[in-house]
Residue, then its C-alpha position, 0 to 999 in steps of 0.5 A: x254529808x260528807x261521803x264515806x272513805x273510799x278505802x280501796x280505790x287503788x289497786x293492790x301491789x305486789x306485797x313480797x317487797x313491802x306491804x301498802x296496806x299500812x305500817x302495821x306489817x313493817x317490823x318495829x324499830x326500838x330506841x336506843x338511848x344515847x343522850x346528848x346536849x341542847x338542841x338550840x344551839x345548832x347553826x346548820x350548814x351545808x358542809x358539801x363543796x359545790x364540785x363533790x356534789x358530782x358524786x351522782x355521776x359516777x355511774x356516768x363513767x361507764x357509759x361510752x364517750x364520759x371517761x373521767x377528766x378530772x381526778x378522783x377526789x376524797x370526799x372526806x378530804x373535801x369535808x375536811x376542807x369546807x370545815x377548817x382551812x380550805x383547799x383548792x381543786x383544778x377543773x377539767x379546763x384548768x378553772x380553779x375551784x377555792x373551797x373555804x370553811x366556816x369562819x363563824x356561826x351564821x356564815x355558810x361554806x362557799x363554792x368561789x365562781x365569778x359572777x354569781x350575785x343577782x340584780x336587785x329584784x323589781x316588781x312587774x306590777x306598778x305602783x298604781x296596780x298594787x295599790x289598787x289590789x291592796x284597796x280591793x283586798x281591804x274590801x274583801x275582808x270587810x264582807x260579811x264572814x260565815x257563821x260557825x258552829x263548834x263540832x265535836x273533835x270526837x264522837x260522844x262516848x256512851x255508857x256501853x259501845x254502840x259499834x265495836x269502833x267505838x271502845x277506840x281510846x276508851x276506859x272500860x270494865x268487861x262483865x263479868x270481870x272488874x278490871x278497867x282496861x284502855x283499848x287502843x286501837x291498832x286498826x279499824x276494830x282491832x286493839x291494844x288492851x292495857x290494864x291499869x299496870x300498863x301491862x298488855x293481854x295477850x293469850x294467857x297472861x300480859x306482856x309489857x311491850x306492843x306486839x302482834x300477840x297483843x292485838x285483839x280483834x273486836x266484835x260486838x253483837x247487840x251488846x255482847x263483845x267478844x275478842x279474839x287474838x289469831x282466832x282464840x277468844x279472850x276468857x276471863x273467869x271462863x267467860x268469852x263474851x262480855x258487856x263493856x262498860x264505861x269505867x275510870x281508873x285506866x292508865x291510858x296507852x302512851x300518845x302524844x298530847x294535842x293541847x287545843x281545847x274547844x270544839x272544832x269549827x264547822x259551818x252552819x249548812x255544807x254548802x256555805x263559804x268556809x273558813x280555816x287554814x290551807x297548806x297547798x304543798x306538803x309530803x305526807x307520805x315521804x318515809x316511802x320515798x328515797x327507797x324507804x329508809x332515808x327519812x326516819x319515823x313515820x306518820x302513824x304505827x299500829x303500836x302509835x308513837x313509841x313505834x312512829x317515832x324512832x330514828x332510822x336503824x343507821x342512826x341508831x346503831x351507831x348512837x347517833x354518829x352514823x347519821x350521814x345524812x342528817x350530819x350533812x344537813x345540820x352541820x353536827x357530827x352526831x345527834x341524839x337518836x331517841x325520839x319518843x319520848x324524849x326528842x331531844x334533837x328532833x323533830x327540829x326546824x332544820x332535821x330534814x330526815x326525821x318525821x314531822x307529820x305524826x298523826x297527833x301533830x296533824x291533828x292538833x294542826x286541824x284542831x288549830x284550824x287547818x282545813x285544806x291540806x294537799x298531801x303530794x307524792x313525791x319521788x326522785x329516782x336517781x338520788x334513791x338509786x344513790x342511797x344505799x338503804x332501800x326496801x322500795x322501788x325508786x321507780x317514780x310511778x311506783x313510788x307514787x302509787x305506794x304513797x297514795x295507798x299509804x294515804x288512804x291507810x293513814x285515813x283509816x287508822x285515823x278513823x279507828x282513833x276517831x271511832x269507826x269509818x268515816x269519823x276521823x278529821x283526815x278526809x280524802x276529798x276528790x272535788x271541791x263540793x266534797x271539800x267544802x261538805x267535809x269542811x263545813x262538817x268541822x273536818x280536814x280536807x285532804x287532796x293528793x297531788x304528785x310532784x316528782x322528776x320523772x312523772x308518767x316515765x316521762x324522762x328522755x335520753x339525749x342521744x348522739x346525732x339524734x337528739x332527744x328521745x322521749x321515753x313516753x308518748x301521748x297514749x301512755x300519759x293519758x293512760x297513767x293520768x287516768x290511772x292517777x285521777x282513779x287514785x284521787x290525785x287532784x293537784x300535780x307539777x310536771x317537773x321536779x328536779x330534772x329536764x324531763x320530756x315535758x318540760x325544761x326545769x329551774x334548777x338549784x343553786x350551790x352545791x345542790x345545784x351541781x348535785x342535782x345537776x349531775x343527777x340530770x345528767x345520769x337521767x338524761x344524758x345531758x346537763x342543764x342547758x343555762x344560758x345568760x339572761x337579763x330579764x326585765x324584772x331583774x329577778x325572773x330568771x332561773x336558779x344561778x348555779x354555783x351560788x352556795x346554799x344558806x340552810x340556816x335561813x331555810x333552804x329549800x330542798x337541801x336534802x338533795x344537796x346533802x347526800x352526796x356525802x354517802x358515796x365516798x371517793x369518786x370520780x368526777x367528770x367535766x362539769x360545765x361551765x356556765x356563763x355569767x348570772x343570770x341563768x336561764x335554762x334554754x329548755x321549755x315546754x314540749x309539745x308533750x308537756x303541753x298534751x300534758x297540761x290539756x289532759x289535766x285540765x279535762x279531768x279537773x287536776x290542778x296544775x302546779x308550774x312550780x320548779x319549771x323554767x321561766x320559758x317553760x312556765x310562760x308558755x305554760x301559762x300562755x297556754x293555761x290563759x288561752x284555754x280560760x283554764x282557772x285550776x292553777x297554783x304556785x303552791x310553795x314559791x318555786x316560781x319567779x316573781x314575774x308569774x305570780x301576778x299571771x296566776x292571780x290573773x289566771x284565777x289561780x290560787x298562791x301558797x307561799x313557802x311557809x319558812x320563817x315568820x318574819x320572811x312569810x309576812x313579808x310575802x304576805x305584804x307583797x302578794x296582796x299587791x298582786x290580787x285580781x279583783x275578779x276573784x275572791x281574795x284568800x291566801x295559804x301557805x306551802x310547808x314543804x315539810x318532811x324531807x324536802x324544805x326546812x321549817x321556820x326556826x325561832x325568833x327566840x324567847x327574848x323578843x318584844x313580841x313573843x307568842x304567849x300561851x295559851x292563845x285564842x285560834x280560828x273558831x276560838x279554841x284555846x292553843x296551849x304549848x304541845x307536849x310529846x312525851x317529855x317535850x314541851x314544844x314552844x315556837x319561840x325557841x324550837x321554831x316549827x319543829x313539827x306540824x302540830x306547831x303551825x297553829x303556833x307559827x300563824x299565831x306569830x305571823x299575827x304578831x310580826x304583822x301587828x308590830x310592823x303596823x297597827x292593824x296588819x294583825x287581825x288582816x293577815x289572820x283574816x286572810x289566812x282564814x279565808x285561805x281554804x274557801x280561796x282554794x275551793x273557789x279556785x278548784x270550782x272554777x276548774x270544773x268550769x263554774x264560772x267566776x261570780x256575776x258581781x265581781x265580774x260584771x260581764x258575767x251577769x245575765x238578765x234578771x229574767x233569764x236567771x229566773x227562769x232557768x233556776x227552778x225549785x229543787x236544783x242543787x247548789x252545784x247545778x245553780x252555779x253551773x247556770x248563774x255562776x259562783x255565788x258572791x256570798x255563801x252564807x248559811x243557807x243563802x247564795x247571793x248573785x249579781x244580774x242586770x235588769x234591761x238598762x243593764x244596772x246591776x241587780x243583787x238577787x239572793x237564791x235560799x235553800x233548804x238544809x239539804x241544798x235544794x233550791x227554795x226560791x230566788x229573789x231580789x235583796 
């Protein structure tokens, strides 16, 4: 069975600035009332002009040798220019920047620079290779599927609670007494108690809104329940000890609905092949990054949705007109700041400042088939320092530690809603073996990862006449990787937005690129060293500079390109003039970077080469191939075309950036042609939700093949339209407004695939459902388990050797260490291949008991 949660595997932090125990310690924000118009007539535009993105380098003026070389520019004037007729600025070397405004809906603001177009992409594989890989993928789909069983979403509710946690979200009468009361957990063992009139019990009376005085601590001795508030017992008719009995007639505490019917699916054994969707890249705790006040709302609150799903204070106090960051991203001057219960303007696919992973939306995704969820702990210290509002440290690793602590706190909160420790669907795992048990138990395996610009403090400073001076060394890297491993981190990128002491960066395009490049200068004392390059495939270069991004098309990481709007009038230093595209960063993988990859592999941490410069990534993949390390993932389409076949050939996994459903289907088609026949095939997505990546927009209700509700999801569950407060979501018109709509998005994938080619709808559903298994098998190989001997003839052992080495009572893991990964994992049996004395293939079946102990091995 899955191990119990380890809620204290992280070090305590000083709580003087922020309490890592969870949002319970944060003052509640009250929603403001300011309804405005329709949310679906938006044309988001990045209103920043390119040169305005140099906002971040104002602080550089204090550095010797970097006096301003261009006039001070008013960003308000730039904003007017980008919204209207345009303006022209003169650069430090006489170059002219023409800034044009939008002419109509769907057009994007542009910073005019010569030679920004890229060559047409060319697939690095041959047509014959792609055809062979596609045939292999078809054979994979034809393999027998594992048997699934229904599991209970919530524990069975008994007439009287068996533990103090079992009161969760239940209706009970307290005897003596007869009023039905609803118990809403605020944490493990503590509750809000609501009467049928929606009033909350407090000592001596009731209140109409949740507050600390309304939180009661439960204790159950035998069948006698006591409830105390700050040490004082609840008394009813003179009694302070009660027998809680199931009742009807309660008014439920306000909460978002799930709207998925049917039992979640699990396996018939804990160790069989799994089925479920995998998200390899999301930022679940991003409400704490960039100082903790750039992100509005949070994934949970002790007092539920009315307190978690509220707007930022700078949005609410101005009625939605002071949300400069949100306005810069969406292209609208204001928005309705009211979240719960109306959700007029947010969450939305292009609203990058608002919470998208509330716990009930996460629950809906799980009920709809999600089984692996990678939560990347994220930070960018320079942008955090620029943002004027903050309550947290801007240090990358401080933020990582805080977000890790919050992830464990979230797990505890979900457990409280589901009836006790270990009962919730959200299970943090630290090995593929533990993850397999969790998924086969019908729950969702959560993996902690890191995506930050300055991991382990490994920045560098460019010192004149000296060169680059790293701010870390091998000993510090090893020590901090150990610390992160102890926190539970099992997946990692080593760069994000800045060149650092480990690797060069891919950079960003357009206005976002100018901003982040300026931040790179502030961090390191040097701009990106982008040189002209001509890759053979015509695409595999780093990001082209000075090309305007289009957020409306699903721009990733657009948040970074909008923060410059917050800085008012700025002094702009001379920006680098790059040669004709294509551009490649001349900074590659450093010796410290090579050391870091080795240290990650020693600890079985999955390495993600996304965001690395092409030069650095190619060197890293050379190293990975030489090491024979299979713990490799490209998690959100921040690698280049040349890298994807190499990732598959190295035994890695790819989860493509989700974005729009139509574009994702095309990615899926391409990736089938790169599949490596030596490894299990499955496909996943990287949502990149919560501040960094725009989500998939709506296709429209008038398309010939819309999603129709209800539909059948993975495991046969019935998925209906999701309801949160007064808002009813429809993927056709809302897009992926929040994380709970990913089951709907996957259904949309199948409709798009089927419309373009008959039969492809079922194929993409099959490949997505196999994604969780593909991730687990990649992760097992990171632990040194050899690839299966049926797909890999060179790994076949003689039959006699197998029979001699496999002994009765061995665990499934021990068996795999001897003979490699199974070709099939159906119920309690594993299928392998061996060879006879003439070298011919022999199929073997290992059978286990219910506890995963080997019973026998026989020829099939």
